[in-house]
N, C-alpha and C positions, 0 to 999 in steps of 0.2 A: 169309290167316291171321288178319288182324285181324277178319274177319267172324265167326270162331269165338268171339270174346269177347262177341258180342252174343247174348244169350239169345233175342231176338225172331227172329233169323235161323235159329238152330239150337236149338230148344227141347228136343230130346231129348238134347243133348250133356251128358254127365256133368260135374259141377263139377270133378273132378280133371283132365279133359281141357282144360277152359277154363283152369285154373290152369297146366297144363303149357304151353299155348300162350302165355299171358302171360309165363311165365318165358323161353321161347325168344325172344319178341319183344324182351325187354329187351336182348339182345345183338346185335340186328340194327341196322346203322347207320341212323340217322335222317336226315332232310333236314338237320337242324342239323349233324350230323357231316360230311356231304358239303360243306355250305357252309363249315365251318371249314377243311376241307382245301383247298377252292378259294381261300379267303382266304390260307391259308398259301402256296399256290402263287403267287398273285398278288404277295404280299409278297416272296417269294423272288426273283421276277423283277425287282422294283424294287430290292431290296437284294441285290447279288451276294454279300454276305458269308454269306448263308444257303445251305446246301447243299440242292440239289434231292434228294439222296439221302435226307435225312430224310423228305421228303414221300413218296418212293417206298416207304420202309420202312413208313410209316404206312398207305399205300394197300395194301400187301401184307398187313399185319396185318388190316386191315378186310376185305379180300377173303378171307383165310383164315377169319375169323370168320363171314363171310357164307356161305361154303361149308359150314362146320360146322353152322350154323343151318339152312341149306337141307336138309342131309341129315337132321337131326333133324325138321324140319317134314315131310319126305316120309314118314318113319316114323310120325309122329303123324297125318298125314292118312290114311294107310292104316288105322291103328287106328280113327280116327273113322269112316271109310267102313264098316269092319266093324261098328262099333256101330250105325250108322244103318241098316244093312241087316238087322240082326237084327229078328225080329218082336216 
C-alpha cells in the first residue's frame, strides 16, 4: 500500500487514489505503536499494579482498526487495478 504513494512506481495512478491511500495508512498501526504496546506490556510485568487487561483492550482496538483499514485497502486496491487495466 505504501508503494501506491510513490508516483515513480505507479505513474498512472490518479491523485485522488494516492490521497485515499495516504488517508487509510494514517490509521494503520506503525512500528512505533507496536513498540509502545510492547513497552506497556513489559512495564506491566515489572509493576504488578498495572492491569494486563488495559493492554489487551488496546491490542483489540488496534486489531479492529487494522481489520477496518485492511478491508478499505482491499476495496481501494480493486479500484486501482480497475484503473490500471483501463486502456
